[in-house]
Structure formats: structure tokens, C-alpha cells
N, C-alpha and C positions, 0 to 999 in steps of 0.2 A: 621630457616627455617620453622619449624614447629610454631613458635609464628606468623611469618608472615603470615602463610595460615589461622591461626585461626584469625587473624586481619581482613583479605581480607572476611571470612566468616561471620564476626559479622554484624548484622543487623544493619542499620543505625538508628539513632533516628527518631521516626517519628514526625512530625509537628503537633503543636497543633491545635487545632480549630481556635484560635485568629491568628497564624500564617498564616492559609490558608487563612482566611479572609482577612488580611491585604495584601498579595500577589495577591489576587482578585481586592482589591482596587488599589494597585499598576498598575495593568493589566489596569484597566479602565481608570485611568489617564494617561497612556503612549498611550492608543488607542485614547482618544481625542486628542492629539496632531497629531498620526498619520492619523485620519482622514479629518485633516486641509488640505492634500495633496492629489494630485492625484495618482490614482493608479499606474500609468506608471511611476510616479517619486517615489514612494515608490519601485517598482521593481528594479530600478536602484540602490537605497539606499540598498536594500536586496542583490544585487550582490557584492556591496561593501563588506558587513558584511560576505558574504560567502566567499569571497577570505582572507578576515581577520582570519575567522574561519579555512581557508585552512592553513594560515600560523602558526597560534598560538595554533593548536589544534594537536600537533604532532601525539600523539596515533591514533586519526581519521584519520588522512592524510595517516599514516604507513599503517592502515588497508584498505584503499580504494585503496592506492598503490600494495599492494599485492593481492588484490582481481582483480584490473584490469590486474596486469601482469600474474595472473594464467589463466584468461577468454580470454586474447588477447597476447597470447605469442609471437604473430609475429611483435606487436607493439613496437615501441621504446620509451624510457623513456621521450622524449619530447611530446610524444603523450598522455602516461599513465598521466602525470601530467597536462597536458591542460584538458584531460576529466574529471579526479578527482577533479581539482579545479572546474570546470564547475557544475560537482555534487554537489559541497557543496553551490554553488550559487543557484541551484533549490532547495534545502532544505528550505533555508531561503525564496526565492521567494513563496515558498507554504504556508507560515505562511501568507505572505500579500494576497494572492489568497483568503484564508478561510476565512480571517476577511473583504474583500472587496466584495466577491461574493452577499451576499444577499443586498446589497447596490447598486450593478449594474444590475446585471441580472435579468430579469423578462420575462415572457410569448411573450410579445411583442418586446423584442430587442435581444433575444439568438443569432440571426443570425449575429449580430455585433461581438460575441464573441467566436464564435466556428463554426466548419465545421465537416461533417461527411463521412465516407466511410465503405463500407459494412455493413450498419445497418439495410436495409430493410426486413431482414429475421427475425432478431431478434425484430424488431419493430412491425410487423404484430403478432408476437407470442405473444408479451405483450398485443397489441390490442385486440386480442382475449380472453384474459385473461386466457392464458396458465403460469402455473408456470414455473420459471428459477431459475437458479442459475447464478449469474454474477459475475467473479472474477477478480481481478486485482492485479497488483504488486505495490511495492513502487518505482512507476516511475511518473515523471513529477508531476502534479496535479491530482493524483488519485481521489480524494474528490470531484471533480466537477462534475464527470459521474453521482453520485448518486444524488446529488442537480439538475442536469439538469433534469434527469428523473422524479424527483418529480415536477419540474416547468411544465413538459409536461402533468402533471395528472397521471402518472403511479404509480402502486402500490408498493411501493418501500420499503423494509426494510434492513438497512444496520447494520449488525453486528460491535458492538465495545467494546472494553475493556475500561472500565471507567477510567478516571485520578482520582489520590489519592485525589486531591483538588475538594471538591466536588461543590465550587462556580464556580470555573474555567470550571469544567468540564459541571455544569448546563449551562453555559454562551456559551460554544462551541456547547453544544447540541441544546440550542435554534437556533444557526445559521444554523447549518446543517438541521434542521428541518423546518425553515421558510418556504419554499414553498412545503412542502407535502411529504418530505422523512422523514422517521421513523427510529429511533434509538433505536437498542435492544441491550442491554448490554449482554456482552459474556457468562457470568455466567449463565443467565438465559434464553440464547436464546433456548436449546434444549426443553423448555417445550411448546413455540410456535411455533415451526415447522410445524406441522402437520395444526394446523390451518390457518396459513401463506398459505402455500401449496393448501389446500381446497379452499382457498379463491383467489386462481390465481396469488398469489403476487410473487415478486422477490426478491430473499434474495442475498443480496451483501457483499462478502468477499474480503477482502484484504489475499491474498493466498500466500505469498513467505515468511512466518517467519520460521526460525529454528525450527522443531518440536521436538528436542531433541531426546534421546536413541530410545524412542517408535514410532517415526515416520516413515513413509514408504519412501525409498532412492531412489530417480531418479536423471537421467542426468539434469544437468544445468550448461552449458558453460563448458561441457567437465570434470565436477566434479560430484560426487555424494552430493545430499543436501537433507536433512531431511526434508520431508513435512508432514502436518497434513492429516491424513485418514480420518476425518469428511465430507471435501467436497465430496469426492468421495463416501463415505457411504451412504451421505445424498442423493445424485442423483441415486445411486442405489436401497436405500429404495424406494423412491418415484417415481422413473423412469422419472426423470426429465431432460432436456438439461442443459449443460453449457455451458455460454458464456464467452470467456474471451475477456474483453476490455482494451483499452489502450487510455490514455490521453496525447497526446504531444503538448507540449507548442511550439508557433511557434514565434521565436527569443526572445526578452525580454520583449514581448507585454502579456497583458492579452488576450489572444487569442490561443484556444485549437484545435488541429486537433482529433475528438475522432474516433476511428477506433475499429471496431469488428474484432479482429485476427483471432478468431475460435470459431466455435459452434460445441460441441461435442454432438451427439445425443445418445439416449439411445440404438437405434438399432447398433450402432458401436461397443458397449461392450458387446452385447448379447453374443456372442460367444468367447468371450476373457477368457483362461483359468484362468487369476488374473485381472479380471476386474477394482480392486481397485487399483493396482499399475499401470495398462495400462492408465485409466483415469487421474491420477495425473502427470504420465509422460507426457500425451497429453496437458494438460492445462500449465505445466511447460515448454515445449518446445515452446508452443505459446507465454508465457512470452518472452522466449528468442528472437524468431523471432520479436517481438516488439521493445524490448530494443534493439538489433541490428541496427536497422534503424536510433537510434540516441543514442548511448551509454552514453552521457554526461548527460542524464537527468535521467539514473539511480542511485537509492542509493548506492552507492558502499561502503560507510560506514557501511552498513547494515551486520551485522554477519551473513551472509546467509549460511555460510559452516561451521559453529562454530563445530557441532557434525559430526563426523566422523562415517561411516559404521563399524558394529563390527570387519569385516576382516581387517580394516585400523588400529583400535584400537589395534588388536591382535599383528599386524604387529609391532606397535609402540612400545608395551610393551616388546615384545620379541628382539628388536632392545637396548632396556636399560637394559638388563639383563647382 
């Protein structure tokens, strides 16, 4: 048993520079074929690959099923399986979206591919040059929101963790930045925050990752989920609003409903006893509200509830004594 644990913890061999370059060349070769087809055709193929992934990736499938059952205990197995399988389709469809977006969307045709709900308040704040934090979850095509804001000419900065393969990473960054969105590596982001806020920029985060034992635990689909403290701390430090955005795919098309689910203003947390926890709970609650409108577009494979609160860990330890 101890040997098994040691093997699991052993770090995988890092790929060499040559291996990274060859993978990049392979990717570009595959894309040459992909771009011969229309986006709608490739989205149908992505659905096929998603269903294959659901069938042949049992560990991921079981994780999605477990997460769905815990989040929707009232639903039957048929609904759970259908929703989970569709979420796998959405995962692969996102890859196609990212690759095709800069080839399709521009400032003259964005209305052909997107519609908007509850955006006026946020739009005016951004046009006035007011700094904002925009948060999204791993839901449908969350990437397209930052891209569209760049197309519209807004001052957008997305925080991202770079890929290990620097060639592929550089290529993907170029796709995302093609129309004005700026990508900042997560590791060096803190040093640039003050300048961005002073310049009236909008900071975009994907904010539903598991934050480990040091995170703040808030309710998410009836269970405690560890969330990063940094977003709430940033909002409190600079006294800036938080906008919760959702991008929802319409059918199997390259068409998205962009919705502002919640705007959290500084005045709302001014009198709170624990503003850090309150802010985190509020935007997490907004994520849940958006997801519930179509749960099949959320990443249920995501290990969102991986880390348990200290109280639950203690109970688990006591029960195994």
C-alpha cells in the first residue's frame, strides 16, 4: 500500500523541448485539417467525441455522476447520465469554439453569434472606465466572454495559468489576444493589479477551482466547496464591483447567450462581519443560479468538491479509528 502511494506521488517525467515542439507541430497539422470544415460540422464531430469520452473514460464519468447525484439528489439515474454525457460533449465543443472564434467573430458580425441579457449596468460601468472584476465558472464557452469584450474595445485582462508546452501556450494566447483581450500569467498577475485597476481595466477570472485546505469554504449545490480568497481580497482592497458572467450555448450551434447573473457592489459588503466569506459565497451562489438554468453545460468532471472542510476531515479521521 505504501509503495502504491509513493508511485502515485512520484512526479511524471517532464517532456523535453523537442517533444513539446513536436506536439505543437502535430497540433498545427491537425488544425490544417480541422479548418477545412465548417464550425457547425466540427461541433457535431465534437459531440461524437464527447460521447466517446463519456463511454471510454470511466473514472471521469464516475466523478461526473457522483457530482451530479450529490448536487441533484432528486433526479433519477437516466437524467444524471443524460446530463453528464452532455457535459462531456460541451467539453470537446469548447475546444472547437476556441479554435474557430478568431476566424469567425469580428466587430461587424458579433450579433450573428451572440445575444445578451442583463448587461446594461456592467456595460456602462466599463464604458465609464470604472475598474471591475469579472468572474466566470467552468461552464459552456466561458472563454468567449473575454474575447467578445476585447472585440468591443473594452480594456480586458484575463488571468490564466500558462500551459507547460510553451509553443502551444504561445499559440493559444495569440488566439485569445487576437481582438484586444490581454492575457496575464497567473504567477505574475499580482504585480500588475494596481496598474490595471488604476487604468480602469476589467480583470477576468475563472473562479470555481478547488482552492485546497487554505481556501474559504462556501456553499455550492448544497455542499461546502473550497474557493480562492484572492478575488474577494482584491475587490475589498481596491473597492471595486464584481460581475458574475455566464455564457450559455444555444443548442449545438456556435451561438451563445451571454448573461450577467449578478453584480456585487462594494456598498453591499461594507457592513458585513466577514466580507471575504460573504463576497465569495455571493458570487458562488450566482454561479449556481446560472448553472441550474442548464446544468448539462457545466463541467461536472471538475473536482470542485475535492477538498473538504476541516470539520468534515476530522469526522472522517475519527470514523476510521
